[in-house]
TORMI-976752 format. One record per residue: x, y, z of N, C-alpha, C in turn; residue in one letter. Coordinates in steps of 0.05 Angstrom, whole numbers, plus 5000, padded with zeros to 4 digits. Layout:
REM residues N
> X  Y  Z  X  Y  Z  X  Y  Z  a
...
REM end
This chain:
REM residues 67
> 6671  8830  2073  6689  8842  2092  6674  8864  2107  m
> 6682  8868  2131  6670  8889  2148  6688  8914  2147  i
> 6677  8937  2140  6692  8962  2139  6683  8979  2162  v
> 6703  8992  2175  6698  9009  2198  6699  9038  2188  v
> 6676  9052  2191  6674  9080  2182  6675  9099  2205  n
> 6691  9093  2224  6693  9110  2249  6703  9138  2242  l
> 6723  9140  2224  6733  9166  2216  6712  9185  2205  d
> 6693  9173  2190  6672  9189  2178  6654  9201  2200  v
> 6647  9184  2220  6630  9194  2242  6644  9214  2259  e
> 6670  9209  2264  6686  9229  2279  6687  9256  2265  l
> 6690  9255  2239  6691  9280  2224  6664  9295  2225  a
> 6643  9280  2223  6616  9292  2224  6612  9306  2250  k
> 6622  9295  2272  6619  9307  2299  6641  9326  2306  k
> 6661  9329  2288  6684  9346  2292  6698  9339  2319  k
> 6702  9313  2322  6715  9302  2347  6740  9287  2339  m
> 6760  9291  2355  6786  9276  2351  6784  9249  2363  r
> 6799  9230  2352  6798  9202  2362  6807  9201  2391  a
> 6827  9217  2399  6836  9217  2426  6815  9225  2446  g
> 6798  9244  2438  6776  9253  2455  6755  9231  2458  e
> 6749  9218  2436  6730  9196  2437  6740  9174  2455  l
> 6765  9167  2452  6777  9145  2468  6775  9152  2498  a
> 6780  9177  2505  6778  9186  2532  6750  9184  2543  k
> 6731  9193  2526  6703  9193  2534  6691  9165  2538  r
> 6701  9145  2522  6690  9118  2524  6707  9100  2541  i
> 6730  9109  2550  6746  9094  2569  6763  9072  2557  g
> 6773  9076  2532  6792  9058  2520  6817  9073  2513  i
> 6839  9059  2508  6864  9072  2501  6862  9082  2472  t
> 6877  9104  2467  6878  9114  2439  6889  9092  2420  p
> 6907  9075  2430  6918  9054  2413  6897  9034  2405  a
> 6880  9026  2425  6858  9007  2418  6838  9020  2399  n
> 6832  9045  2403  6814  9059  2384  6826  9060  2356  l
> 6852  9064  2355  6865  9065  2329  6864  9038  2315  s
> 6867  9016  2330  6864  8989  2318  6836  8985  2307  i
> 6816  8995  2321  6789  8993  2311  6785  9011  2286  l
> 6795  9035  2287  6792  9054  2264  6804  9043  2239  k
> 6827  9030  2241  6841  9021  2217  6830  8994  2207  t
> 6811  8983  2221  6799  8958  2212  6816  8933  2219  g
> 6836  8936  2236  6853  8914  2244  6842  8898  2267  k
> 6821  8908  2280  6809  8894  2303  6795  8868  2293  a
> 6798  8847  2309  6784  8822  2302  6756  8821  2314  k
> 6751  8838  2334  6725  8838  2347  6721  8865  2361  a
> 6696  8870  2368  6690  8894  2383  6668  8886  2403  i
> 6672  8894  2428  6652  8889  2448  6627  8906  2444  r
> 6604  8894  2449  6579  8910  2447  6580  8934  2465  f
> 6592  8932  2488  6593  8955  2507  6610  8977  2495  s
> 6631  8970  2480  6648  8991  2467  6632  9003  2444  t
> 6619  8987  2428  6603  8997  2406  6581  9015  2416  l
> 6568  9007  2438  6547  9023  2450  6558  9050  2459  e
> 6581  9050  2472  6593  9075  2481  6600  9094  2458  a
> 6611  9082  2436  6618  9098  2413  6592  9111  2401  i
> 6572  9095  2398  6546  9105  2387  6534  9127  2405  c
> 6536  9123  2431  6525  9143  2449  6540  9169  2446  r
> 6567  9168  2446  6583  9193  2444  6581  9206  2417  e
> 6578  9191  2396  6576  9202  2369  6548  9206  2359  l
> 6528  9198  2376  6500  9200  2369  6494  9188  2342  d
> 6502  9163  2339  6498  9149  2314  6489  9120  2319  c
> 6484  9105  2298  6476  9077  2299  6499  9059  2293  q
> 6499  9034  2302  6521  9016  2295  6526  9014  2265  p
> 6505  9015  2250  6507  9013  2221  6521  9037  2208  g
> 6523  9059  2223  6537  9082  2213  6567  9078  2215  d
> 6575  9060  2234  6604  9055  2239  6613  9030  2224  i
> 6597  9009  2224  6604  8983  2212  6589  8979  2186  l
> 6603  8971  2166  6591  8967  2139  6601  8940  2128  e
> 6583  8924  2117  6590  8899  2103  6593  8905  2074  f
> 6616  8896  2063  6621  8897  2034  6628  8869  2025  r
> 6614  8859  2005  6621  8832  1995  6650  8833  1983  p
> 6663  8811  1985  6691  8810  1975  6693  8813  1945  d
REM end
């Protein structure tokens, strides 16, 4: 299963989810879907924007855990 660790990265940067959503140009609702792991997919452009704003790598946000 893929686990989304976006909350961890947001906390490290002391940034609120709403601020990140605004900076990367998506709705807070869509960012919430991603944060809770309910998203079925993520665009590379969105992942790139998140990494740019949080100064992190994709692997810092997405983690694979065997079932």
